[in-house]
C-alpha positions as CSV (number, residue, x, y, z in Angstrom):
1,M,6.5,-35.2,-14.6
2,K,2.9,-34.9,-14.2
3,F,3.6,-33.7,-10.5
4,V,6.0,-30.8,-12.0
5,K,3.5,-29.6,-14.3
6,M,0.7,-29.3,-11.5
7,L,3.1,-27.8,-9.3
8,V,4.2,-25.0,-11.9
9,V,0.2,-24.5,-12.7
10,F,-0.3,-24.2,-8.8
11,A,2.4,-21.8,-8.3
12,A,1.4,-19.5,-11.2
13,L,-2.3,-19.6,-9.9
14,M,-1.2,-18.3,-6.2
15,L,1.0,-15.9,-8.1
16,S,-1.8,-14.5,-10.0
17,I,-4.0,-14.3,-7.0
18,G,-1.8,-11.7,-5.5
19,S,-1.8,-9.7,-8.7
20,A,-5.7,-9.7,-8.8
21,L,-5.5,-8.3,-5.1
22,A,-3.2,-5.3,-6.0
23,V,-4.5,-1.9,-7.3
24,P,-3.9,-2.1,-11.1
25,P,-2.6,0.9,-13.3
26,G,-5.1,3.6,-13.5
27,K,-7.2,2.5,-10.4
28,T,-7.1,3.9,-6.8
29,V,-8.3,2.5,-3.8
30,E,-10.2,4.7,-1.4
31,F,-10.4,5.1,2.5
32,A,-13.0,6.7,4.4
33,N,-11.7,9.0,7.2
34,P,-13.5,11.5,9.2
35,M,-10.6,14.2,8.4
36,G,-11.3,13.6,4.9
37,K,-11.1,10.7,2.4
38,V,-7.8,9.4,1.5
39,T,-7.0,8.0,-1.8
40,F,-3.9,5.4,-2.5
41,D,-3.0,5.7,-6.0
42,G,-0.1,2.9,-6.7
43,K,0.7,4.8,-9.8
44,V,2.1,7.9,-7.8
45,H,4.4,5.5,-6.0
46,A,5.2,3.5,-8.9
47,N,6.3,6.7,-10.7
48,K,8.6,7.4,-7.9
49,G,10.4,3.9,-8.3
50,L,8.8,2.2,-5.9
51,K,7.1,-1.6,-6.0
52,C,4.1,-3.3,-4.5
53,I,6.6,-5.5,-2.6
54,G,8.4,-2.5,-0.9
55,C,5.2,-2.1,1.4
56,H,3.6,-5.5,1.1
57,I,6.4,-8.2,1.4
58,K,9.4,-6.6,2.5
59,P,9.1,-5.0,4.9
60,K,5.4,-6.0,5.5
61,L,4.0,-2.6,6.2
62,F,0.4,-3.4,4.9
63,A,-1.8,-6.6,4.5
64,M,-2.6,-7.2,1.0
65,K,-6.6,-6.8,1.9
66,K,-7.9,-3.6,2.0
67,G,-9.5,-3.1,5.5
68,A,-7.2,-5.6,7.3
69,D,-4.9,-3.2,8.7
70,K,-6.2,-0.5,11.4
71,I,-4.4,2.4,10.3
72,T,-4.6,5.7,12.5
73,M,-2.8,8.7,12.7
74,D,-1.1,7.7,15.9
75,S,0.3,4.7,14.2
76,I,1.5,6.7,11.4
77,N,2.9,8.9,13.4
78,A,4.9,6.3,15.5
79,G,6.6,5.3,12.1
80,K,4.1,2.5,11.0
81,F,2.1,2.0,8.1
82,C,2.8,5.0,5.7
83,G,4.8,6.7,8.3
84,A,7.6,4.3,7.5
85,C,8.5,6.5,4.7
86,H,6.5,9.6,5.0
87,N,8.8,10.9,8.1
88,G,10.1,13.9,6.6
89,K,13.3,12.0,5.5
90,K,12.3,9.4,2.4
91,A,9.1,11.4,1.8
92,F,7.0,14.2,3.0
93,K,6.2,14.1,6.7
94,A,2.9,13.0,7.6
95,N,2.5,14.5,11.1
96,N,3.2,18.0,9.7
97,E,-0.1,19.8,9.6
98,A,1.0,21.9,6.3
99,N,0.9,18.3,4.6
100,C,-2.5,16.9,5.8
101,G,-4.2,18.1,2.6
102,K,-1.7,15.6,0.6
103,C,-3.8,12.8,1.7
104,H,-7.0,14.0,3.4
105,K,-9.4,15.3,0.9
106,T,-12.8,16.8,2.0
């Protein structure tokens, strides 16, 4: 019985670590970019009905740690990372020059 309690505590701790790494409500993650800073606001995506697991777990488009992925416009245009959704069908098309300012801010 003691083992089961310890296992439950361990599982709760592991789950809370994932939450600690996530972008909490009201906060953003900024990425430096020569074309202009890109700011990811999880609330904007959550307001569209999306959940963190939709990009970080299944499918695993992004690692859970900032800087772990090498995100480039070539990879986005190839349908990886942001480009998996920002393809003009599910969300605005990332490789349309008219949309650059939606992500890149100077």
